[in-house]
N, C-alpha and C positions, 0 to 999 in steps of 0.2 A: 200174197194171198192166192190161195187155190182158184185158178181160172174156172174150174167147174162151178164153184159157189158164186162167183160173179155172174156166171151166165143165169144162175137162178134168181138173181136180185130182181125186185120189184121196184118200180119207179112210181112215183106219186107226186103229183104237181101241188104247188102251194094252194093251201085252202081245201083240197080234195080229202075226203074221209073215206076209209075202208073198213068194213067190219070183217074180223077174221075169226075163225075157229081157233081156239086157244085152251088146249087141255093143259093141266097143270104140268109144269116143267118144259113147255115149249118156249122158245127164245126168240125174241126179236133183236136183231143187229142193225143198227143204223149206219150205213155205209158212207152217206153223205147228206148235207142237209141238217134240218132239225125236225124231230117228231114229237108229237104229243100222243101218249099211249095212256087209254083209261080202260078198265076191267069194269063189266056191269057190277054195280053194288058197291064199288070200290070209292072211297073219298079221295084217294091220293091223285095227284097229277104227276105222271111221270114223262119226263122231257129228255129225249134222247139226242145228242149230237153226234157227229160223226166219230166212230170208234166205241161208242157206248152200246151196251147191251142191257136187256131185262127178261129175266125168266119169270112166265106168268105163274101166279101162285093161286089162282082161282079157277075153278072148272067152269067159267061162264065166258060170255062173248067178249071181245075186245074191240076197241075202236082205235085205228090208227089215223092221225090227222096230221097233215103236213104243214108245217108253219113257215118252211121254204120248200123249193123244189128239192125232193129228197129221193134216196134210194135206201132199200133195207132187204134183209134176209129173214125169213121165218125158218127156223131150225127145230126139227124134231128132238124131244128129249132123249138122252141116252143114259143108261145107268152108270153112276160114278163108280169108279174102280176103287175097292177097298184096299188098303195097303197095310 
């Protein structure tokens, strides 16, 4: 993994919650631990374990909760290449 990405990782302790801005297409990647992710107005429960990722598909606020001590990356969306 790119060390620059690891330097940008956020840590969150078990039981803590963070609200993040999440434009459509932004991605959260779980590096360690277990995260629960929910978007405002979304009935789904998204559980991410180390190595999992989720692309936000609603232009609303997002809550990231740590079910264990965890670390994660928030990545900006980028246009997909057309082949």
